[in-house]
C-alpha positions as CSV (number, residue, x, y, z in Angstrom):
1,M,129.9,116.0,142.9
2,T,131.0,115.3,139.3
3,P,130.4,117.7,136.4
4,A,127.7,115.3,135.2
5,D,125.9,116.1,138.5
6,D,125.6,119.8,137.7
7,D,122.9,121.6,136.0
8,L,123.3,121.9,132.1
9,R,123.7,125.5,131.3
10,V,122.4,125.8,127.5
11,S,122.1,129.6,127.2
12,A,121.5,132.6,129.3
13,A,117.7,131.9,129.1
14,L,117.8,128.0,129.7
15,T,119.4,126.0,132.2
16,I,118.4,122.3,132.4
17,P,118.5,120.7,136.0
18,A,120.6,117.6,136.4
19,G,117.6,115.6,137.3
20,E,116.0,115.9,133.8
21,L,119.0,114.3,132.2
22,D,118.9,110.6,131.7
23,W,122.5,109.0,131.7
24,R,123.1,105.4,130.4
25,F,126.4,103.7,130.4
26,S,127.7,100.6,128.4
27,A,130.8,99.2,126.9
28,S,132.6,101.1,124.2
29,S,133.4,99.6,120.9
30,G,136.7,99.8,119.0
31,P,140.3,99.4,120.0
32,G,141.5,99.5,123.8
33,G,142.3,96.0,124.7
34,Q,141.1,94.4,127.9
35,H,140.0,97.8,129.3
36,V,137.3,98.2,126.6
37,N,135.8,94.9,127.7
38,T,135.6,95.6,131.4
39,A,134.8,99.3,131.7
40,N,131.5,101.0,130.7
41,T,133.0,104.0,129.1
42,R,130.4,104.6,126.4
43,V,127.9,107.3,127.4
44,E,124.4,108.0,126.3
45,L,122.8,111.2,127.4
46,R,119.0,111.7,126.7
47,F,116.8,114.8,127.4
48,D,113.0,114.5,127.1
49,V,112.0,117.8,125.4
50,A,108.2,116.9,125.4
51,T,107.9,116.6,129.2
52,S,110.5,118.9,130.6
53,P,109.1,121.4,133.1
54,S,112.2,123.6,132.6
55,L,111.4,124.7,129.1
56,T,109.0,127.6,128.3
57,D,106.3,126.9,125.7
58,A,108.2,128.7,123.0
59,Q,111.3,126.8,123.6
60,R,109.6,123.5,123.8
61,T,107.8,124.2,120.6
62,R,111.0,125.2,118.8
63,L,112.8,122.2,119.9
64,L,110.1,119.7,119.1
65,E,110.1,121.1,115.7
66,R,113.8,120.9,115.0
67,L,114.8,117.9,117.1
68,G,112.0,115.8,118.1
69,A,110.4,114.7,121.4
70,E,113.8,113.3,122.7
71,V,117.3,114.5,122.1
72,R,119.9,111.7,122.5
73,V,123.7,112.1,122.4
74,V,126.3,109.2,122.4
75,C,130.0,109.7,123.1
76,Q,132.5,106.8,123.1
77,T,135.5,108.7,121.7
78,E,137.5,109.0,124.9
79,R,138.8,106.0,127.2
80,S,137.5,107.6,130.4
81,Q,133.8,107.7,131.4
82,V,134.4,111.0,133.1
83,R,135.7,112.5,129.8
84,N,133.0,111.1,127.8
85,R,130.4,112.4,130.2
86,A,131.8,115.9,129.8
87,V,132.0,115.6,126.0
88,A,128.3,114.4,126.0
89,R,127.2,117.2,128.0
90,D,128.9,119.7,125.8
91,R,127.4,118.2,122.6
92,L,124.0,118.2,124.2
93,A,124.2,121.9,125.2
94,A,125.5,122.7,121.7
95,R,122.9,120.9,120.0
96,L,119.9,122.6,122.1
97,A,121.6,126.0,121.8
98,D,121.6,125.6,117.8
99,A,118.1,124.6,117.9
100,L,116.9,127.3,120.0
101,A,118.8,129.9,118.0
102,V,116.5,132.2,116.0
103,P,118.0,133.3,112.6
104,R,118.1,136.9,112.1
105,H,115.6,138.4,109.6
106,R,117.4,139.4,106.3
107,R,116.2,142.7,104.8
108,P,116.7,142.6,101.1
109,T,119.0,145.4,99.8
110,R,119.8,146.9,96.4
111,A,123.4,147.1,95.0
112,T,124.6,150.7,95.0
113,K,125.2,152.5,91.7
114,A,129.1,152.6,92.5
115,S,129.1,148.9,93.0
116,I,127.2,148.2,89.7
117,E,129.6,150.4,88.0
118,R,132.7,148.7,89.6
119,R,131.3,145.4,88.5
120,L,130.8,146.4,84.8
121,D,134.3,148.0,84.7
122,A,135.9,144.9,85.9
123,K,133.9,142.9,83.4
124,S,135.0,145.2,80.5
125,R,138.7,145.1,81.7
126,R,138.6,141.3,81.8
127,S,137.0,141.0,78.4
128,E,139.7,143.4,76.9
129,R,142.4,141.2,78.6
130,K,141.0,138.0,77.0
131,Q,140.7,139.7,73.6
132,Q,144.4,140.6,73.7
133,R,145.3,136.9,74.4
134,R,143.8,135.9,71.2
135,P,146.1,135.4,68.1
136,P,145.6,137.9,65.4
137,R,143.0,137.0,62.7
138,P,144.3,136.6,59.1
139,D,141.6,138.5,57.7
140,D,142.4,141.7,59.9
141,D,145.4,142.7,57.5
């Protein structure tokens, strides 16, 4: 059993069965000599969001809005198909996890009185420093 045959764990709430992942292999481009011409090391991993039974309705809706009906990851950075498979699995899991993440609600806050005073004090000190750098005016005599 290879790592590509295992279920893909995206988060604590989502694990995608290996049967729902569609793998395709082809020859990789780039340098590598004869090995590149003979080995199918390029990996394409697809996941069908629209028809996946392992997603809840909320997860499916969120993924469809953010990623579309199908998520596709291609990896050809490594010379080995096994390593490209592992990288593609990690990229797909990261992409799905990022799309499923719900951003925290930001509550607007007001600046404290002390922070306002510190900012204004720093501004006046900066202004005084810049005025001291100026050459004296001839009419100030």
